[in-house]
N, C-alpha and C positions, 0 to 999 in steps of 0.2 A: 505494499500501498505506500504510494506519495501524495503527500500532499502537495499543494501551493502554497506560501504563505511572504508577508513580506519579511527582506531581507530585516533584520535586528543584531545586535553582536552577541547574542545567544548562539548565531550562526556562523561568529568569524573563523573561529578553526577548522569546523567542518567546513567550509567556503574555502580557504587558505589550502587545506587539505584536497581540495575537490581539482583546482586550479594547480597545483602542485605533480596533480595524477596524470593530470590530461598529456598526449603523446606530444611532442615537441613541435612536429608538423600541426596541429590544432591551437598552439598558442602562438602558433608564426602572425594567423590574420586574427587576435585578438591586440587590437585598438591599445589600449593598457597595459602596462606590466603586471600583469598579474603573479609574476612573482615573486614580487616586493610585497609582502606583508603588512608592509604602511599603507599600501594604496589600497588594500583588501578592506584593512582596518578601519580606511575611512570609510569605504563603500557601507561598512556593517553603522560606525559611526552615525549612521544619517545625516541628514541638515545640509544634504548638497540642495540648493532650491532649483526646480523644474525636473528633477532626477526621481523616477521609483523604481526599484528593484525587489525582486521576487526570487526565491530560490525551491528548489525542488527537493522535500526531505524525506527521504525513508525510513523504515520502522526503526531503526538504526541509530536515528537523527544522523547517517549522511547526506550529504549536498549529492544529488545525481545530477540538478541542471538550475540553470542562472540564466535572468532573463531582465533586461532592465528597458526603460522607455526613460530618455530622454531628451527635454522638450527642448527646441532649437531655441538661440536667444535673440532678438528684436524683430524685426519686420518678421520673422518664419517662426516668431512664437504661437501659432498656431499650428507647426507641424513637430514630430515625435519622433527619434530616431529608435527603433526598434535593437537591442542588440542581445541576441541566445546562443546557449553554450550548453549542449548536453552530454552527460557520460560516456565514454563509448562504450560501456556496460550497459548503458539504459537505451541506447540509441535502436527504432525501430521497433519499438513500445507505443507508439503516440507519444510520448514525453517530451518530445520537442512541440510538437502540435498544441499537445494542453498548454505548455506553457506560452505558446506564442496567441493562442485564445484569448489567454488570462489576462495578456498581455494586451493586447488589441479591446478586451472589453474596457479594464483598468484605463487607457490612452482617450476611448469614448468618454468614457465618465466624467474624463478630468476637462474635458471641453476639446480636444484635439480633433482637428479637422481632415489631418491626413497623418500617415505614418510610413516612413521609410525606414528599407532596412538593405546592407549592402554584404551583396553575397557572389563568394571568389566563383567564375563562370565554370570552373570543373565541380565544382559542387551541386552533383546534379540532386541530390536526396535533400538538400536545403532548399534550393530552387523552386523541385514539385510541390515542397509546402509550403511556402508563401504562394503560388501564384494559386494551388488548391484554398489556400486562406482568402484570397481575393486580390492579392498584391499584384501587378503589372509590370512592367518592363518598362522603366520612365529614361535609363542612360546606361551606355556601353562605356567604359573607362577601359580603351588599348590600353597594355602594360602598365596601369595602375597603381601597382604594388609589386613589392620585391621580395620573394619570400626568402629564410635565412640561408637560403645557399645560395639567393642571388638571383632567381631564376622571376623575370617577370613574370605577369600574372593579371589574366584581366577580371575587372569589377565591374558587378552588374549592380543597379542601382534600381530596387525596386519601389514602387510606393502602395499605396490603398489609401484610396481616396472614402475616407468615411460617408463626407455629403452621398458625393455618388452612389455609395450603396447602400445607405438608406433611404435616399431616392427611388432604387430598385425596388425595394422592400414595402413603401410606400405605395408605390405602383401596384403590385401584389396584393396590399390590403395582411400585411406579415406585423407592423407594428400596430395596427386595431388588434389582433391574436394577442400580440407579448403587450401589447397596452403601454407600449414606452409612446413617449412626446420624440419629435424630431432632434437631433442636436443643434 
């Protein structure tokens, strides 16, 4: 049994272990230095304006997944960037989808109108996950990132336009069924 909960200080050590146990190739594409314990402790302490973070915790209190939504600043403050990492031992069982859905719902509740996620072009499973959740391609950035071996990789930027999705739900009457007001 896995629970998705907001990240707190109580999860700090388990999250540090989670990131330390990730294969080097997985850490290559995480923007922040998750091997720096102080970075992870800062996340767990909270208090970063415009950032929400959640972890998937199993029955042994081990972290098996992490997701965050970072509200962009200034004139893009209606947009959130979604970041998602799942432990290799928990992949293929729907945990990534559960975390992404959770973050999407929370972002909508927080008033965001658009979510973006960056996916390395070779990450077919991640691309499928996000497109199944309604994200669509917005940009292909050729040779945009360099992995730890120095190889250049393409980066895809996918977006989920909340208002467009909500308009589609309104058109087919789903919002009435859900008893929800449009964002």
